[in-house]
N, C-alpha and C positions, 0 to 999 in steps of 0.2 A: 452244808445246809443247802436244800434245794431253793431254786428261785421261787418267789411268790407267784401264785396264780395271777395272770393278768386280769385287769378289769374288763368287764363287758356290760353293755347296756341293751335292754329290750324296750321296745315301744309298744305299749298296750293301746290298741285302737279297735274300731269295730263299727264305725258309722260311715256310710257313704250313700249318696243318692244315685250313683250310677257305676257301671263297671269301670269307666275311664277315671272316675274320681278315686275309686278304690285302688286301682292299679298305680295310680299317681302317688297315692299315700305310701304304698309299699316301696315303690322305686325311690322316692325321695328319702325314705328311712334308710334304705340300703346305701344311697349315695353319701349321706352325711356320717355314715359309720356305725349305725346301730347294729348290733349283732344279731338281733331277732326282732320280728314283728309278730305280736301276740294279740290273740282275740279272747275276750272274756265270753262267759256263758250265762247270760240272763235273758230269760223268755219274757220278763215284764219290762223290758226296756226296749229301746229302738235300735238294738244291736243286730248286725248281720249274724246269721247262723255260722258258728266258727269253722266247722270242717269244710263246708262248701266255699266259704270266703278264703280260707287258706289254700284250697285246691286251685283257686284262680290265681293266687299270688305265686303258687309253685311255677306256673308257666310264664309269669310276667317278671320274675326276679331271677337273679343268677347265683347269688352267694349268701344272702341274709337267711338266717334260720327262721323258720315259721313254726308258731306254736299256739297252744291254748293255754290261757292263764286266767283262771283255770276252769276246766270242765267240771260241772256238777255231776258227781258220780251217780246220783240217783236218777239221772235222765237217760242213762245208757247201760246196757248189759256189757260187761268187760270183754267178752269174747268178740262181740260185734265192734266195740270200740277198738280193740286191738287191730282188727282187720282194717278198719278206716285209717287208723294211724299208719299202719304199715303200707297201705296204698299211697297215702300222701307222702310218706317217706321215700318210697320207690320213685314216685313221679317227680319229686323235688330233688332227686339225686342225693338222698340222705341228709336233708336239711330240716327235718321235722322234730320238734320237742312236744311231747305230750304232757301237759300239766293237768293235774287232777286234784280235787278237793272233796270235802264231804257235803257241801251245799250249806247254806246258812239262812237263806231269805225265805221266811214262811209266806209272805204274800205271793211269791212266784208259785209255790206249791198249790196254794189255794186257787190261784188263777187257772191252773191247768188240771186241777182235780187230783193231784197226788197227795197222799198223806204225808204230813210233815212230822216224822218221828222225832223223839227226843235225841239230843246230840249223841248220846252214847250208842244208840242204834245206828245212826247215820255213820258214825265213825267205824263201827264194826263192819258195816257194808263196805266202807272205803278200804279197810284193812283186807278184806277178802279179795276185793276187786284189784287192788294194787299188787297183791302177791300173785294173783293170776296173770296180770299184765306182765310182771317181772318174768315169770316162768315162760310165758309165751314168747316174749321178746328175746329170751335167752335160748329159744330153740327147742324147748322141751315139748314132748307129747304129753298133755296134761289131763290127768283124771283127778277130780277134786269133788268133794261133797261138803259144802259149807252150809251155814245157817241160811244164807241168802242166795248163793250161786252154786250150781252144780255143773260139772263139765266131764265128759267121758271121752277119753282118747282124742282129744282135740289138739291139733297142731296149727299154728299160725301160717296162713297164706295170704299174701306173699310173705316169704320168710325175711323179716327185717328186724332191726334193733334200733328203733328211735329212742332218743334220750327220754327219760322218764323223770318228771318233776312231781313231787308230792308237796302241796302247799297248805298252810294253816298256821296255828300258833298254839294249839293245845298240845299237852305232853304226848298223848297217844298218837296224834298225827305226826308230830315232829319225830318221835321214835320210829314210826313206820317209815318215814322218808329216809331216815338214817339207815335203815335196814334193807330197803329195796330199791330206792330211787338213785338216779344219777345226780339229781339236783334237789336240794331241800329248800322249799320256799317259806320264808318267814314273813308273815303279815304284820306282826306286832299287834294284832287286834284280839281283844278278849271277848267277853260275853256280848252277844247280839242284843241290842236295845229293843224296846217294845215296838218300834216302827218297822222291824224286820230288815233294816238297811244299815243303820249306824251301829257302831260298836264302842265298847270300852276300849281303851288303849293300855298297853303294857310296855312302855318305852323306856323305863328308867334303866340305868346302867346295870343295876343289880338283876332286874327282871331278865334283860338280854343275856347277862352273864349266865344265869341259870338255864335258859333255854338252849344256848349254845353248848354248855357243858353236858346237857342231856343228850344232845345230838352227837357230840363227840364220843361220849361213852357208849351210846347205842351203836354207832358206826363201827367201832373196833378197827379191824384191819382195813375196812373199806374207806376210812376217813381220808386218806391220801388222795383218793379218786373222787371224793364227794365235792360238789360245788355248792356253796351257800349263797342264797339269793334273798334279796330284800325288796319288797314292794314299796316304792317311794310314794308316799301319799301327797307330798307337796314339794315342788322344786321351784326355786326363785333366785334368779341372779339380781343381787342388790348391793349397793354400797353401804346399807345400814342393816347389817344382819340381825341385830338385837331388836330393832323396831319391827322388822318383818316377823320375827319369831313371836314377839308380843302380840302382834295382830292375829296370827294363827292360833296362838295359845288362848286368847280371849274368845275366839270362835268355837274352840273345841274343849274349853275349860281345862287347859294343860299348862304346866310350868314351862316357860320359855327356855329355861336352862336344860330341862329334860329334852325338849325338842331339838335344841341345837347340837346335842351329843348323840341323838339317836340316828340310826342309818335309814329311818323312814322319812326324814325330812332333809332335804339338801337346800340350805339357804346361805347366801352370802355372795361375795364376789367369786369369779372363777377360781382364783387362787385359794380362797378360803374353803370352797367346796372341795377342790382337789386335795387340800390338806386333810379335810374331814375324811374323805374317801381312804386316804392312806392310813389315817388313825383307825378307821373302822376296820380295815383289812388287818391291821396289826393286832388289834384287840380281839376281834371276833371272827375274822376270816371271811367276811362277806366280800365277794368280788363281782357278783352279778346283780345289777340293779335294774329294776323295771320302773319306768316312769310313764306318764300319760301326756307329756308335753314335749314335742320334738324340738320346738324352737328354743326352749330354755335348756334342753339337754344337749343340743348340738355343740355349743362352745365348751362344755365339759368334756365331751368326747374328743374334740379337737385338741384341747389342752393335755389331755392324757396321751395323746399320740397314738 
């Protein structure tokens, strides 16, 4: 039996008031042992533009992976995105992870004048885009005529193969990730609520079992090389795990027992969280966890060695 894939952690960040502050964020994340520094893609928030921000970190860090988590596919043509990703991968000496998703926040589309198509259409665009990205990263000269994107005899330059992450929680998106990505990102989030920002959650053990089983079946022979990622919505080191889970559960109307078992919440003492991570890897295979709190995550990274 092969050894289990080691754990790694990504830090999702994206706000800074100056270059020096931004560089310091990246360097501190690298120093405490984060495997990656990741930037989200929301135009209706006070976030830095992801590709430009990551290009700066490429020159300011030495070993940490740099990535998007995740880009909204509807904001960029896949061939131009592939070129940007390949360029940052080259300039960072192979440290770029391209994370991409279907987009979900209607207010952002309204703000910049883009049509917000129904989910099925956005996912179809993502499917076409991710398959083009896979072929370009694999070095093919691509000709393709899809519903949304057409390419004629196009080859990626510079020729690079950055890691590709496809993130979401719907069956079509997870199946797509299993078929074409290097990393499948599970959000555990269901239907977007009317505010365009909040989501239903699908965090029960049975729900996660079903999603992971879908990915495993779709991956086939690719499964051994596939990394499973979870977006941690809340991380908290505390001596009273139950009370903390009850507080979070009351805020999001969720069962604390469900929260304590799901990979999307890491709550407890350092030892309890480490035990939860091992149980999560054993049951579902998740090994790559993205958090938004460097201070709370650092002791977990240190404990895992």
